[in-house]
DRENDO-1510 file (C-alpha; in Angstrom, 1 decimal, always signed):
<recs>
REC; n; res; u; v; w
REC; 1; MET; +101.9; +60.0; +115.0 .
REC; 2; ALA; +102.3; +63.5; +113.5 .
REC; 3; PRO; +103.7; +66.1; +115.8 .
REC; 4; ARG; +101.4; +68.8; +116.9 .
REC; 5; ILE; +101.8; +72.5; +117.5 .
REC; 6; THR; +99.8; +75.1; +119.3 .
REC; 7; LEU; +97.1; +76.6; +117.1 .
REC; 8; PRO; +97.9; +80.2; +116.0 .
REC; 9; SER; +95.8; +82.8; +117.6 .
REC; 10; CYS; +94.6; +84.0; +114.2 .
REC; 11; CYS; +93.3; +80.6; +113.4 .
REC; 12; ARG; +91.7; +79.5; +116.6 .
REC; 13; ALA; +88.0; +79.1; +116.8 .
REC; 14; MET; +86.2; +82.3; +117.5 .
REC; 15; PRO; +83.0; +82.6; +119.5 .
REC; 16; LYS; +79.9; +82.8; +117.4 .
REC; 17; LYS; +78.6; +86.3; +116.7 .
REC; 18; ASP; +75.1; +87.5; +116.9 .
REC; 19; ASP; +73.5; +87.1; +113.4 .
REC; 20; GLY; +72.5; +90.7; +113.6 .
REC; 21; ALA; +76.0; +92.0; +114.1 .
REC; 22; LYS; +77.3; +94.2; +111.4 .
REC; 23; LYS; +79.8; +92.5; +109.0 .
REC; 24; PRO; +82.9; +94.1; +107.6 .
REC; 25; ALA; +82.4; +95.9; +104.3 .
REC; 26; SER; +84.6; +93.4; +102.5 .
REC; 27; GLU; +82.4; +90.5; +103.8 .
REC; 28; THR; +79.4; +92.1; +102.2 .
REC; 29; VAL; +81.0; +92.6; +98.8 .
REC; 30; PRO; +79.1; +90.8; +96.1 .
REC; 31; ASP; +80.7; +87.4; +95.2 .
REC; 32; GLN; +81.1; +88.5; +91.6 .
REC; 33; ARG; +83.1; +91.6; +92.6 .
REC; 34; TRP; +85.3; +89.5; +94.8 .
REC; 35; LYS; +86.1; +87.2; +92.0 .
REC; 36; LEU; +86.9; +90.1; +89.7 .
REC; 37; GLN; +89.3; +91.5; +92.4 .
REC; 38; VAL; +91.0; +88.2; +92.7 .
REC; 39; PHE; +91.4; +87.9; +88.9 .
REC; 40; TYR; +92.7; +91.4; +88.4 .
REC; 41; LEU; +95.2; +91.2; +91.3 .
REC; 42; CYS; +96.5; +87.9; +90.0 .
REC; 43; PHE; +96.7; +89.2; +86.4 .
REC; 44; TYR; +98.5; +92.3; +87.7 .
REC; 45; GLY; +101.0; +90.2; +89.7 .
REC; 46; PHE; +101.6; +88.0; +86.7 .
REC; 47; MET; +102.1; +90.7; +84.1 .
REC; 48; THR; +104.4; +92.9; +86.3 .
REC; 49; GLN; +106.8; +90.0; +86.4 .
REC; 50; ILE; +107.1; +89.7; +82.7 .
REC; 51; ARG; +110.6; +91.2; +82.1 .
REC; 52; PRO; +112.3; +88.8; +79.7 .
REC; 53; GLY; +115.5; +90.8; +79.7 .
REC; 54; GLU; +116.0; +90.6; +83.4 .
REC; 55; SER; +118.0; +87.3; +83.4 .
REC; 56; PHE; +120.4; +88.8; +80.8 .
REC; 57; ILE; +121.3; +92.1; +82.4 .
REC; 58; THR; +124.7; +91.0; +83.5 .
REC; 59; PRO; +125.8; +89.6; +80.1 .
REC; 60; TYR; +124.3; +92.7; +78.5 .
REC; 61; LEU; +126.5; +95.0; +80.7 .
REC; 62; LEU; +129.6; +92.8; +80.1 .
REC; 63; GLY; +128.9; +92.3; +76.4 .
REC; 64; PRO; +129.7; +94.5; +73.4 .
REC; 65; ASP; +126.5; +96.6; +73.8 .
REC; 66; GLN; +127.8; +98.2; +77.0 .
REC; 67; ASN; +131.3; +96.8; +77.3 .
REC; 68; PHE; +131.8; +97.5; +81.0 .
REC; 69; THR; +134.7; +95.6; +82.7 .
REC; 70; LYS; +134.1; +92.8; +85.2 .
REC; 71; ALA; +135.7; +95.0; +87.9 .
REC; 72; GLU; +133.3; +97.8; +87.2 .
REC; 73; VAL; +130.2; +95.6; +87.3 .
REC; 74; THR; +131.4; +93.6; +90.3 .
REC; 75; ASN; +132.9; +96.3; +92.5 .
REC; 76; VAL; +131.3; +99.6; +91.4 .
REC; 77; ILE; +127.9; +99.0; +89.9 .
REC; 78; THR; +126.4; +96.0; +91.7 .
REC; 79; PRO; +127.1; +97.1; +95.3 .
REC; 80; VAL; +124.8; +100.1; +94.7 .
REC; 81; LEU; +121.8; +97.7; +94.8 .
REC; 82; SER; +122.5; +96.8; +98.4 .
REC; 83; TYR; +123.0; +100.4; +99.5 .
REC; 84; SER; +119.8; +101.5; +97.7 .
REC; 85; TYR; +117.7; +98.8; +99.2 .
REC; 86; LEU; +118.9; +99.6; +102.7 .
REC; 87; ALA; +118.3; +103.4; +102.2 .
REC; 88; VAL; +114.7; +103.0; +101.0 .
REC; 89; LEU; +113.5; +100.0; +102.9 .
REC; 90; VAL; +112.2; +101.7; +106.1 .
REC; 91; PRO; +110.7; +104.7; +104.3 .
REC; 92; ILE; +108.9; +102.6; +101.8 .
REC; 93; PHE; +107.7; +100.2; +104.5 .
REC; 94; LEU; +106.1; +103.1; +106.4 .
REC; 95; LEU; +104.8; +104.9; +103.2 .
REC; 96; THR; +103.2; +101.7; +102.0 .
REC; 97; ASP; +100.9; +101.6; +105.0 .
REC; 98; TYR; +100.4; +105.3; +105.3 .
REC; 99; LEU; +99.5; +105.9; +101.7 .
REC; 100; ARG; +97.5; +102.7; +101.4 .
REC; 101; TYR; +99.6; +100.6; +99.0 .
REC; 102; LYS; +98.5; +101.8; +95.6 .
REC; 103; PRO; +100.9; +104.9; +95.4 .
REC; 104; VAL; +103.8; +102.7; +96.3 .
REC; 105; LEU; +102.8; +100.3; +93.6 .
REC; 106; VAL; +102.8; +103.2; +91.1 .
REC; 107; LEU; +106.2; +104.2; +92.4 .
REC; 108; GLN; +107.4; +100.6; +91.8 .
REC; 109; SER; +106.1; +100.6; +88.2 .
REC; 110; LEU; +107.8; +104.0; +87.5 .
REC; 111; SER; +111.0; +102.6; +89.0 .
REC; 112; HIS; +110.8; +99.6; +86.7 .
REC; 113; ILE; +110.4; +101.9; +83.7 .
REC; 114; SER; +113.4; +104.0; +84.9 .
REC; 115; ILE; +115.5; +100.8; +85.1 .
REC; 116; TRP; +114.9; +99.8; +81.5 .
REC; 117; LEU; +115.2; +103.3; +80.1 .
REC; 118; LEU; +118.6; +103.5; +81.7 .
REC; 119; LEU; +119.6; +100.1; +80.4 .
REC; 120; VAL; +118.7; +101.0; +76.8 .
REC; 121; LEU; +119.8; +104.6; +76.8 .
REC; 122; GLY; +122.6; +104.8; +79.5 .
REC; 123; THR; +126.2; +104.3; +78.6 .
REC; 124; SER; +128.1; +105.4; +81.7 .
REC; 125; VAL; +128.9; +103.8; +85.0 .
REC; 126; LEU; +126.9; +106.5; +86.8 .
REC; 127; ALA; +123.8; +105.6; +84.7 .
REC; 128; MET; +124.2; +102.0; +85.6 .
REC; 129; GLN; +124.6; +102.9; +89.3 .
REC; 130; LEU; +121.4; +104.9; +89.0 .
REC; 131; MET; +119.7; +101.9; +87.4 .
REC; 132; GLU; +120.7; +99.8; +90.5 .
REC; 133; PHE; +119.3; +102.5; +92.7 .
REC; 134; PHE; +115.9; +102.2; +91.1 .
REC; 135; TYR; +116.2; +98.4; +91.3 .
REC; 136; GLY; +116.6; +98.8; +95.0 .
REC; 137; ILE; +113.3; +100.8; +95.1 .
REC; 138; THR; +111.5; +98.1; +93.2 .
REC; 139; MET; +112.7; +95.4; +95.6 .
REC; 140; ALA; +111.7; +97.4; +98.7 .
REC; 141; ALA; +108.3; +98.2; +97.1 .
REC; 142; ARG; +107.4; +94.5; +96.8 .
REC; 143; ILE; +105.9; +94.7; +100.3 .
REC; 144; ALA; +103.1; +96.8; +98.8 .
REC; 145; TYR; +101.9; +94.0; +96.6 .
REC; 146; SER; +102.3; +91.2; +99.2 .
REC; 147; SER; +100.4; +93.2; +101.9 .
REC; 148; TYR; +97.8; +94.8; +99.5 .
REC; 149; ILE; +95.6; +91.8; +99.6 .
REC; 150; PHE; +95.2; +91.8; +103.4 .
REC; 151; SER; +93.5; +95.2; +103.3 .
REC; 152; LEU; +91.4; +94.5; +100.3 .
REC; 153; VAL; +89.6; +91.4; +101.3 .
REC; 154; ALA; +88.0; +89.9; +104.4 .
REC; 155; PRO; +90.1; +87.9; +106.9 .
REC; 156; SER; +88.3; +84.7; +106.0 .
REC; 157; ARG; +89.8; +85.0; +102.5 .
REC; 158; TYR; +93.4; +85.9; +103.4 .
REC; 159; GLN; +94.8; +82.4; +102.9 .
REC; 160; ARG; +93.1; +81.8; +99.6 .
REC; 161; MET; +94.1; +85.3; +98.2 .
REC; 162; ALA; +97.7; +84.9; +99.4 .
REC; 163; SER; +97.9; +81.5; +97.6 .
REC; 164; TYR; +96.4; +82.9; +94.4 .
REC; 165; SER; +98.6; +86.0; +94.3 .
REC; 166; ARG; +101.8; +84.1; +95.1 .
REC; 167; SER; +101.1; +81.5; +92.4 .
REC; 168; ALA; +100.5; +84.3; +89.9 .
REC; 169; VAL; +103.8; +86.0; +90.7 .
REC; 170; LEU; +105.7; +82.7; +90.5 .
REC; 171; MET; +104.1; +81.9; +87.2 .
REC; 172; GLY; +105.0; +85.3; +85.9 .
REC; 173; VAL; +108.6; +84.9; +86.9 .
REC; 174; PHE; +108.8; +81.5; +85.3 .
REC; 175; THR; +107.1; +82.7; +82.1 .
REC; 176; SER; +109.4; +85.7; +81.9 .
REC; 177; SER; +112.5; +83.6; +82.2 .
REC; 178; VAL; +111.4; +81.0; +79.7 .
REC; 179; LEU; +110.3; +83.7; +77.2 .
REC; 180; GLY; +113.7; +85.5; +77.5 .
REC; 181; GLN; +115.6; +82.2; +77.0 .
REC; 182; LEU; +113.5; +81.3; +74.0 .
REC; 183; CYS; +114.0; +84.7; +72.4 .
REC; 184; VAL; +117.8; +84.5; +72.9 .
REC; 185; THR; +118.4; +80.8; +72.0 .
REC; 186; LEU; +115.8; +80.1; +69.3 .
REC; 187; GLY; +115.0; +83.6; +68.1 .
REC; 188; GLY; +118.5; +85.0; +68.1 .
REC; 189; VAL; +117.2; +88.2; +69.7 .
REC; 190; SER; +119.9; +90.6; +70.9 .
REC; 191; PHE; +120.1; +91.6; +74.6 .
REC; 192; LEU; +119.3; +95.2; +73.6 .
REC; 193; THR; +116.2; +94.2; +71.8 .
REC; 194; LEU; +115.1; +92.1; +74.8 .
REC; 195; ASN; +115.5; +95.2; +77.0 .
REC; 196; TYR; +113.2; +97.1; +74.7 .
REC; 197; VAL; +110.6; +94.3; +75.0 .
REC; 198; SER; +111.0; +94.4; +78.8 .
REC; 199; LEU; +110.5; +98.2; +78.7 .
REC; 200; GLY; +107.2; +97.7; +76.8 .
REC; 201; PHE; +106.0; +95.1; +79.4 .
REC; 202; VAL; +106.8; +97.3; +82.4 .
REC; 203; SER; +105.1; +100.3; +80.8 .
REC; 204; PHE; +102.0; +98.1; +80.4 .
REC; 205; GLY; +102.4; +97.2; +84.1 .
REC; 206; LEU; +102.2; +100.9; +85.0 .
REC; 207; VAL; +98.8; +101.1; +83.2 .
REC; 208; LEU; +97.5; +98.1; +85.1 .
REC; 209; THR; +98.6; +99.7; +88.4 .
REC; 210; LEU; +96.5; +102.7; +87.7 .
REC; 211; PHE; +93.3; +100.6; +87.7 .
REC; 212; LEU; +94.0; +98.9; +91.0 .
REC; 213; GLU; +91.4; +99.6; +93.7 .
REC; 214; ARG; +92.9; +101.6; +96.6 .
REC; 215; PRO; +92.0; +100.1; +99.9 .
REC; 216; ARG; +90.3; +102.3; +102.6 .
REC; 217; ARG; +92.3; +100.7; +105.4 .
REC; 218; SER; +95.8; +99.5; +106.2 .
REC; 219; LEU; +97.5; +97.8; +109.1 .
REC; 220; PHE; +98.9; +100.7; +111.1 .
REC; 221; PHE; +98.0; +104.2; +110.0 .
REC; 222; ASN; +94.5; +103.8; +108.5 .
REC; 223; ARG; +92.5; +101.6; +110.8 .
REC; 224; PRO; +88.7; +101.2; +110.2 .
REC; 225; GLY; +86.5; +103.3; +112.4 .
REC; 226; ALA; +83.3; +101.4; +112.4 .
REC; 227; ALA; +82.5; +99.9; +115.8 .
REC; 228; GLY; +81.1; +96.7; +114.2 .
REC; 229; ASP; +84.0; +96.1; +112.0 .
REC; 230; GLU; +85.6; +92.8; +113.0 .
REC; 231; ALA; +89.0; +94.0; +111.6 .
REC; 232; ALA; +89.0; +96.8; +114.1 .
REC; 233; SER; +89.5; +94.4; +116.9 .
REC; 234; THR; +93.2; +94.1; +116.4 .
REC; 235; GLU; +96.4; +94.4; +118.3 .
REC; 236; LEU; +96.8; +98.0; +117.4 .
REC; 237; VAL; +93.3; +99.0; +118.6 .
REC; 238; ARG; +93.6; +97.1; +121.8 .
REC; 239; MET; +96.9; +98.9; +122.5 .
REC; 240; ALA; +95.4; +102.2; +121.7 .
REC; 241; GLU; +92.6; +101.5; +124.1 .
REC; 242; GLY; +95.1; +100.6; +126.7 .
REC; 243; ASP; +96.3; +104.2; +126.6 .
REC; 244; GLY; +93.0; +105.2; +128.1 .
REC; 245; GLY; +91.8; +107.0; +124.9 .
REC; 246; GLY; +93.2; +110.2; +126.5 .
REC; 247; ARG; +95.5; +112.1; +124.2 .
REC; 248; ALA; +94.8; +111.8; +120.5 .
REC; 249; ARG; +98.0; +113.5; +119.7 .
REC; 250; GLY; +100.7; +111.0; +118.8 .
REC; 251; TRP; +98.7; +107.9; +119.6 .
REC; 252; ARG; +99.9; +106.2; +116.5 .
REC; 253; ASP; +103.5; +106.7; +117.5 .
REC; 254; ALA; +102.8; +105.5; +121.0 .
REC; 255; VAL; +101.1; +102.3; +119.7 .
REC; 256; LEU; +103.9; +101.5; +117.2 .
REC; 257; CYS; +106.5; +102.1; +120.0 .
REC; 258; ARG; +104.6; +99.7; +122.2 .
REC; 259; MET; +104.5; +97.1; +119.4 .
REC; 260; LEU; +108.2; +97.4; +118.9 .
REC; 261; ARG; +108.8; +96.9; +122.6 .
REC; 262; GLU; +106.6; +93.8; +122.4 .
REC; 263; VAL; +108.6; +92.5; +119.5 .
REC; 264; GLY; +111.7; +92.8; +121.6 .
REC; 265; ALA; +110.0; +90.9; +124.4 .
REC; 266; LEU; +108.9; +88.2; +121.9 .
REC; 267; ALA; +112.6; +87.6; +121.1 .
REC; 268; ARG; +112.8; +85.6; +124.3 .
REC; 269; GLN; +110.8; +82.8; +122.6 .
REC; 270; PRO; +113.3; +80.2; +121.5 .
REC; 271; GLN; +111.7; +79.3; +118.2 .
REC; 272; LEU; +110.9; +82.8; +117.2 .
REC; 273; ARG; +114.4; +83.9; +118.0 .
REC; 274; LEU; +116.0; +81.0; +116.1 .
REC; 275; TRP; +114.0; +81.4; +112.9 .
REC; 276; SER; +114.4; +85.2; +113.0 .
REC; 277; LEU; +118.2; +84.8; +113.3 .
REC; 278; TRP; +118.0; +82.3; +110.4 .
REC; 279; TRP; +116.1; +84.9; +108.4 .
REC; 280; ILE; +118.6; +87.6; +109.1 .
REC; 281; PHE; +121.9; +85.7; +108.6 .
REC; 282; ASN; +120.9; +83.3; +105.8 .
REC; 283; SER; +118.9; +85.7; +103.7 .
REC; 284; ALA; +121.9; +88.1; +103.7 .
REC; 285; GLY; +124.1; +85.4; +102.3 .
REC; 286; TYR; +121.4; +84.1; +99.9 .
REC; 287; TYR; +120.9; +87.5; +98.2 .
REC; 288; LEU; +124.6; +88.2; +98.0 .
REC; 289; MET; +124.9; +84.9; +96.1 .
REC; 290; LEU; +122.1; +85.9; +93.8 .
REC; 291; TYR; +123.6; +89.4; +93.1 .
REC; 292; TYR; +126.9; +87.9; +91.9 .
REC; 293; ALA; +126.0; +84.5; +90.5 .
REC; 294; HIS; +125.5; +85.8; +86.9 .
REC; 295; ILE; +129.0; +87.4; +87.1 .
REC; 296; LEU; +130.4; +84.1; +88.2 .
REC; 297; TRP; +128.8; +82.3; +85.2 .
REC; 298; ASN; +130.3; +84.8; +82.9 .
REC; 299; GLU; +133.7; +84.2; +84.5 .
REC; 300; ILE; +133.4; +80.4; +84.1 .
REC; 301; PHE; +131.9; +80.5; +80.6 .
REC; 302; PRO; +132.8; +83.8; +78.9 .
REC; 303; THR; +131.0; +83.1; +75.6 .
REC; 304; THR; +130.4; +85.8; +73.0 .
REC; 305; ASP; +127.6; +83.8; +71.4 .
REC; 306; ASN; +124.4; +85.0; +73.0 .
REC; 307; ARG; +122.6; +81.8; +72.0 .
REC; 308; ARG; +124.8; +79.9; +74.4 .
REC; 309; VAL; +123.9; +82.1; +77.4 .
REC; 310; TYR; +121.3; +80.1; +79.4 .
REC; 311; ASN; +120.6; +82.5; +82.3 .
REC; 312; GLY; +116.9; +82.6; +81.6 .
REC; 313; GLY; +116.5; +78.8; +81.5 .
REC; 314; VAL; +118.4; +78.5; +84.8 .
REC; 315; ASP; +116.4; +81.2; +86.5 .
REC; 316; ALA; +113.2; +79.4; +85.3 .
REC; 317; ALA; +114.4; +76.1; +86.6 .
REC; 318; SER; +115.3; +77.6; +90.0 .
REC; 319; THR; +111.9; +79.4; +90.2 .
REC; 320; LEU; +110.1; +76.1; +89.5 .
REC; 321; LEU; +112.2; +74.1; +92.0 .
REC; 322; GLY; +111.7; +76.9; +94.6 .
REC; 323; ALA; +107.9; +76.7; +94.2 .
REC; 324; ILE; +108.0; +72.9; +94.5 .
REC; 325; ALA; +110.2; +73.1; +97.6 .
REC; 326; SER; +107.9; +75.7; +99.2 .
REC; 327; PHE; +104.9; +73.6; +98.5 .
REC; 328; ALA; +106.6; +70.4; +99.9 .
REC; 329; ALA; +107.6; +72.3; +103.1 .
REC; 330; GLY; +103.9; +72.5; +104.0 .
REC; 331; TYR; +103.8; +68.7; +104.3 .
REC; 332; VAL; +106.8; +68.3; +106.6 .
REC; 333; LYS; +105.5; +67.4; +110.1 .
REC; 334; ILE; +108.2; +67.0; +112.7 .
REC; 335; ARG; +108.6; +68.3; +116.2 .
REC; 336; TRP; +110.2; +71.7; +115.3 .
REC; 337; THR; +111.0; +72.6; +118.9 .
REC; 338; LEU; +113.4; +69.7; +118.9 .
REC; 339; TRP; +114.6; +69.4; +115.3 .
REC; 340; SER; +114.7; +73.0; +114.0 .
REC; 341; GLU; +118.5; +73.6; +114.7 .
REC; 342; LEU; +119.4; +70.3; +113.1 .
REC; 343; VAL; +117.3; +70.9; +109.9 .
REC; 344; ILE; +118.7; +74.4; +109.5 .
REC; 345; GLY; +122.2; +73.2; +110.1 .
REC; 346; VAL; +122.0; +70.4; +107.6 .
REC; 347; VAL; +120.4; +72.7; +104.9 .
REC; 348; THR; +123.0; +75.4; +105.6 .
REC; 349; ALA; +125.9; +72.9; +105.3 .
REC; 350; PHE; +124.4; +71.7; +102.1 .
REC; 351; GLN; +124.3; +75.3; +100.8 .
REC; 352; ALA; +127.9; +75.8; +101.8 .
REC; 353; GLY; +128.9; +72.8; +99.8 .
REC; 354; LEU; +127.0; +74.1; +96.8 .
REC; 355; LEU; +128.8; +77.4; +97.0 .
REC; 356; LEU; +132.1; +75.7; +97.0 .
REC; 357; LEU; +131.1; +73.6; +94.0 .
REC; 358; MET; +129.9; +76.7; +92.1 .
REC; 359; ASN; +133.2; +78.5; +92.7 .
REC; 360; SER; +135.6; +75.6; +92.1 .
REC; 361; THR; +134.1; +73.9; +89.1 .
REC; 362; THR; +135.0; +74.8; +85.5 .
REC; 363; ASN; +131.9; +73.1; +84.1 .
REC; 364; ILE; +129.1; +75.7; +83.7 .
REC; 365; TRP; +126.4; +73.1; +83.8 .
REC; 366; LEU; +127.5; +71.9; +87.3 .
REC; 367; CYS; +127.5; +75.6; +88.3 .
REC; 368; TYR; +124.0; +75.9; +87.0 .
REC; 369; VAL; +122.8; +72.8; +88.9 .
REC; 370; ALA; +124.4; +74.0; +92.1 .
REC; 371; TYR; +122.7; +77.4; +91.7 .
REC; 372; VAL; +119.3; +75.8; +91.2 .
REC; 373; LEU; +119.7; +73.5; +94.2 .
REC; 374; PHE; +120.9; +76.4; +96.4 .
REC; 375; ARG; +117.8; +78.5; +95.6 .
REC; 376; GLY; +115.5; +75.5; +96.1 .
REC; 377; SER; +117.0; +74.6; +99.5 .
REC; 378; TYR; +116.5; +78.2; +100.7 .
REC; 379; GLN; +112.9; +78.4; +99.5 .
REC; 380; PHE; +112.3; +75.1; +101.3 .
REC; 381; LEU; +113.0; +76.8; +104.6 .
REC; 382; VAL; +111.3; +80.1; +104.0 .
REC; 383; PRO; +107.6; +78.9; +104.5 .
REC; 384; ILE; +108.7; +77.0; +107.6 .
REC; 385; ALA; +110.3; +80.1; +109.0 .
REC; 386; ILE; +107.2; +82.1; +108.2 .
REC; 387; PHE; +105.0; +79.7; +110.1 .
REC; 388; GLN; +107.3; +79.3; +113.1 .
REC; 389; ILE; +107.6; +83.1; +113.4 .
REC; 390; ALA; +103.9; +84.0; +112.7 .
REC; 391; THR; +102.2; +81.2; +114.5 .
REC; 392; SER; +101.6; +83.1; +117.8 .
REC; 393; LEU; +101.5; +86.7; +116.5 .
REC; 394; SER; +98.8; +89.1; +115.5 .
REC; 395; LYS; +98.8; +90.3; +111.9 .
REC; 396; GLU; +100.3; +93.7; +112.9 .
REC; 397; LEU; +103.1; +92.1; +115.1 .
REC; 398; CYS; +103.8; +89.6; +112.4 .
REC; 399; ALA; +104.4; +92.4; +109.9 .
REC; 400; LEU; +106.7; +94.3; +112.3 .
REC; 401; VAL; +108.7; +91.1; +113.1 .
REC; 402; PHE; +109.3; +90.4; +109.4 .
REC; 403; GLY; +110.0; +94.1; +108.8 .
REC; 404; VAL; +112.6; +94.1; +111.6 .
REC; 405; ASN; +114.2; +90.8; +110.4 .
REC; 406; THR; +114.4; +92.1; +106.8 .
REC; 407; PHE; +115.9; +95.4; +108.0 .
REC; 408; PHE; +118.7; +93.7; +110.0 .
REC; 409; GLY; +119.3; +91.2; +107.2 .
REC; 410; THR; +119.7; +94.1; +104.8 .
REC; 411; VAL; +122.1; +95.9; +107.2 .
REC; 412; LEU; +124.2; +92.7; +107.5 .
REC; 413; LYS; +124.2; +92.3; +103.7 .
REC; 414; THR; +125.3; +95.9; +103.2 .
REC; 415; ILE; +128.1; +95.6; +105.7 .
REC; 416; ILE; +129.4; +92.5; +103.9 .
REC; 417; THR; +129.1; +94.3; +100.6 .
REC; 418; VAL; +131.1; +97.3; +101.8 .
REC; 419; ILE; +133.9; +95.0; +103.2 .
REC; 420; VAL; +134.1; +92.3; +100.5 .
REC; 421; ALA; +132.7; +93.7; +97.2 .
REC; 422; ASP; +133.0; +97.5; +97.1 .
REC; 423; LYS; +136.1; +98.9; +95.6 .
REC; 424; ARG; +136.5; +101.1; +98.7 .
REC; 425; GLY; +136.8; +97.9; +100.8 .
REC; 426; LEU; +138.6; +94.8; +99.7 .
REC; 427; GLY; +137.2; +95.1; +96.2 .
REC; 428; LEU; +137.4; +91.3; +95.6 .
REC; 429; SER; +136.7; +89.8; +92.3 .
REC; 430; VAL; +133.9; +87.3; +92.0 .
REC; 431; HIS; +135.8; +84.0; +92.7 .
REC; 432; PRO; +137.4; +85.2; +96.0 .
REC; 433; GLN; +133.9; +86.6; +97.0 .
REC; 434; PHE; +132.4; +83.2; +96.6 .
REC; 435; TYR; +135.0; +81.7; +98.8 .
REC; 436; VAL; +134.0; +84.3; +101.4 .
REC; 437; TYR; +130.3; +83.3; +101.0 .
REC; 438; PHE; +131.3; +79.6; +101.4 .
REC; 439; GLY; +133.1; +80.4; +104.6 .
REC; 440; TYR; +130.1; +82.4; +105.8 .
REC; 441; PHE; +127.7; +79.6; +105.3 .
REC; 442; ALA; +130.1; +77.0; +106.6 .
REC; 443; LEU; +130.4; +79.0; +109.8 .
REC; 444; LEU; +126.7; +79.3; +110.1 .
REC; 445; ALA; +126.3; +75.6; +109.6 .
REC; 446; VAL; +128.8; +74.8; +112.4 .
REC; 447; VAL; +126.9; +77.2; +114.8 .
REC; 448; TYR; +123.5; +75.6; +113.9 .
REC; 449; LEU; +124.8; +72.1; +114.3 .
REC; 450; LEU; +126.4; +72.8; +117.6 .
REC; 451; ALA; +123.1; +74.3; +118.8 .
REC; 452; ALA; +121.3; +71.2; +117.6 .
REC; 453; VAL; +123.7; +69.1; +119.7 .
REC; 454; GLY; +123.0; +71.3; +122.7 .
REC; 455; VAL; +119.2; +70.9; +122.2 .
REC; 456; GLY; +119.6; +67.2; +121.9 .
REC; 457; ILE; +121.5; +66.9; +125.2 .
REC; 458; ARG; +119.0; +69.1; +127.0 .
REC; 459; HIS; +116.1; +67.1; +125.7 .
REC; 460; SER; +117.7; +63.8; +126.7 .
REC; 461; ARG; +118.4; +65.0; +130.2 .
REC; 462; ARG; +114.9; +66.5; +130.6 .
REC; 463; ARG; +113.1; +63.4; +129.2 .
REC; 464; GLN; +114.2; +60.9; +131.9 .
REC; 465; PRO; +112.7; +62.5; +135.0 .
REC; 466; GLU; +109.6; +63.6; +133.1 .
REC; 467; GLU; +108.6; +60.2; +131.6 .
REC; 468; PRO; +106.4; +59.2; +134.6 .
REC; 469; ALA; +104.4; +62.4; +134.1 .
REC; 470; LEU; +103.9; +62.0; +130.4 .
REC; 471; ALA; +100.2; +61.1; +130.9 .
REC; 472; LYS; +99.6; +64.5; +132.4 .
REC; 473; GLU; +100.9; +66.5; +129.4 .
REC; 474; PRO; +97.7; +66.6; +127.4 .
REC; 475; CYS; +96.0; +68.4; +130.2 .
REC; 476; GLN; +98.6; +71.0; +130.4 .
REC; 477; LEU; +98.7; +72.0; +126.8 .
REC; 478; PRO; +96.2; +74.2; +124.8 .
REC; 479; VAL; +94.1; +72.8; +122.0 .
REC; 480; GLU; +96.4; +71.8; +119.1 .
REC; 481; ILE; +96.3; +70.8; +115.5 .
REC; 482; PRO; +98.8; +69.3; +113.1 .
REC; 483; ALA; +101.2; +71.9; +111.7 .
REC; 484; GLN; +100.2; +73.7; +108.6 .
REC; 485; GLU; +102.8; +75.8; +106.8 .
REC; 486; LYS; +102.3; +79.1; +105.2 .
REC; 487; SER; +103.7; +80.1; +101.8 .
REC; 488; PRO; +106.3; +82.8; +101.7 .
REC; 489; GLU; +105.8; +86.1; +100.0 .
REC; 490; ALA; +106.9; +85.8; +96.4 .
REC; 491; GLY; +109.9; +87.7; +95.2 .
REC; 492; THR; +112.7; +87.5; +92.8 .
REC; 493; VAL; +115.9; +89.4; +92.5 .
REC; 494; ARG; +118.3; +90.0; +89.6 .
REC; 495; ALA; +121.5; +88.3; +90.2 .
</recs>
């Protein structure tokens, strides 16, 4: 029998409304316009991912076109990405909501254009550091696309729209990687020419951004004012009403502070705390591996023949496996309150072994396979984490929880970068770095597995005295349904 979980509050059956009640504006949008919005948003998400030169940035920097040393790329240029992402993450998170998404999407497109202009025109270390700074902006601005759909369509269409937009982004990433690999391997296109092609695509993406519809509402700062609007009955509005409606001055700040305090209180929930910690610690290690994997490949297989550089094909394979793993995670039905620590521990131990294999092998194809499996195993756990965290939260609290988790994960990643990679710290080359990442994941695996043992012992002790009362349990639990997993927000990073 499939394990069952408490039905999320956002998915529970709602009382029927009076037929005469006023519907949200997005519910009354003609069906044809809704289809056009879906098509354009998906087309935009697909086209903005077409950057065929992205998988080949590292060999471009290390090759004859730029001729930077490995030490410069590893210890001087790449660390700027972590610092930039940390510096702009919170401001962009707030501006995305305050400015209602579209201006931040325009900023993202302009940053993409800046990246490729610096790649084709810049020749100094400072220019490449500035390129990494703009790359950090584009990464932080991804939240604008992922949350845009929730303010554009009615709640009844959230799940479908999220599925469409994520699929479009993954297809765009896959197509971009395959296109880049075909150009390099079969077409003999140089990395510099590929960067010019990418510049053309991101410029077209800016044009597409200008035609996006700007929503009239957002989660925090731009709430709808209509009394009949179903979307107005949210966590924020209820908290605002709890203030007595007295002082208008600073009510947004007060509500956000309340929500942050509630997020702190929610940390007492074991499953939310566990998966949030997984998000923070494992995502930090995951992205550090991505940032430096291409440098490791160049160290293992330092070819001067561009046709034998298969970065695009490997990125395409890892994207495809990640999509399959995310999809498969939705069909895993186990008792997560009992097995979460064990599943996380086993997957993390597997990832530690893959990192050791990547770093110790001299066979580039084994390194490629380990990289693909590492990304696939991480993407397998992402939708499970999203569901376990979001299952009992309102939309606004869910956004804050993931924002807080991402922020702390970014802080941890930056601290590790300063100590391990930056020339002002240890300034390790790529091989010693991967030994550090192996030790990091091995330590996490040990902690998770010890926690799993503790959960198993507590469960066995608790089960014996409670067995006579098992028949009473269904009366003590709320209505439940089999677990349904959500898909994670799509996103890619340049390694």
